[in-house]
C-alpha positions as CSV (number, residue, x, y, z in Angstrom):
1,M,105.2,104.1,88.0
2,T,105.5,100.3,87.8
3,V,106.7,98.6,91.0
4,D,108.8,95.5,90.2
5,E,111.5,95.8,92.9
6,K,112.0,97.1,96.4
7,L,111.0,100.8,96.4
8,R,111.5,103.4,99.1
9,K,111.2,106.6,97.2
10,P,109.8,109.8,98.6
11,I,108.1,111.8,95.9
12,L,108.4,115.5,96.7
13,P,106.0,117.7,94.7
14,L,107.5,121.1,94.3
15,D,104.0,122.8,94.0
16,G,102.5,121.1,97.1
17,I,100.1,118.8,95.2
18,A,97.3,118.0,97.6
19,T,95.8,114.9,95.8
20,V,97.4,111.7,94.8
21,A,95.6,109.1,92.6
22,I,96.7,105.5,92.3
23,R,95.2,103.8,89.2
24,N,95.0,100.0,89.3
25,E,94.1,98.7,85.9
26,K,94.0,95.1,87.1
27,L,91.4,95.8,89.8
28,K,89.7,98.5,87.7
29,R,89.8,101.1,90.4
30,V,91.4,104.4,91.4
31,I,92.3,105.2,94.9
32,R,92.5,108.9,95.8
33,M,94.4,110.4,98.7
34,E,93.5,114.0,99.4
35,K,95.8,115.6,101.9
36,S,96.6,118.8,103.8
37,G,99.4,119.8,106.1
38,S,101.7,117.6,104.0
39,K,104.0,118.7,101.2
40,S,105.5,115.2,100.5
41,T,104.2,111.9,99.4
42,A,106.2,108.7,100.0
43,F,105.6,105.6,97.8
44,W,107.2,102.4,98.9
45,H,107.1,98.6,98.5
46,P,108.7,96.2,101.0
47,W,109.8,93.7,98.4
48,T,111.6,90.9,100.3
49,T,114.3,92.5,102.4
50,Q,112.2,93.6,105.3
51,K,110.5,91.6,108.1
52,L,106.9,91.3,107.1
53,P,103.9,91.0,109.4
54,E,103.3,87.4,110.5
55,N,99.7,87.4,109.3
56,W,100.7,88.1,105.7
57,G,100.7,85.3,103.1
58,T,104.0,84.1,101.6
59,N,103.9,86.4,98.6
60,E,101.2,88.9,99.6
61,H,103.8,91.7,99.9
62,L,104.5,91.4,96.1
63,H,101.1,92.8,95.4
64,M,101.0,95.9,97.5
65,V,102.3,99.5,97.5
66,R,102.2,101.9,100.4
67,V,101.5,105.6,99.9
68,E,102.1,107.9,102.9
69,S,101.4,111.6,103.5
70,D,104.7,113.0,104.9
71,N,106.8,116.1,105.3
72,V,110.3,114.8,104.5
73,K,113.7,116.0,103.2
74,Q,113.3,119.7,102.1
75,N,109.8,119.7,103.4
76,K,110.6,118.5,107.0
77,V,108.9,120.4,109.8
78,S,110.5,121.3,113.1
79,L,108.2,121.6,116.1
80,A,108.6,123.5,119.3
81,P,108.3,121.4,122.5
82,G,104.6,120.5,123.2
83,K,103.5,121.3,119.7
84,S,101.9,118.9,117.2
85,P,101.7,118.9,113.4
86,V,98.2,118.8,111.8
87,L,97.9,116.5,108.9
88,K,94.6,115.5,107.3
89,V,94.2,112.6,104.8
90,I,90.9,111.5,103.1
91,V,91.2,108.2,101.2
92,S,88.5,107.2,98.7
93,S,88.2,104.7,95.9
94,A,86.1,104.5,92.8
95,A,85.6,102.1,89.8
96,I,87.3,103.0,86.5
């Protein structure tokens, strides 16, 4: 996937993939997100239509992508009152 415009796209693996890898050729690294308790992964990029944090540089948002561990759409979870979901995410990076 190449991000060149506003992106808010949940990626819903049908087989419950537990590990997502983001390969950044420019920075020569791969970032891995190992997750459990989550059947969805959301990738998004704010582009220019959202209010950005005040401490971000003028064009800093153009060089980022956000990856979230979620349970969305057909993977949504309903909880009884007083119950909490258990999601675990381990993030690591390595040189390529």
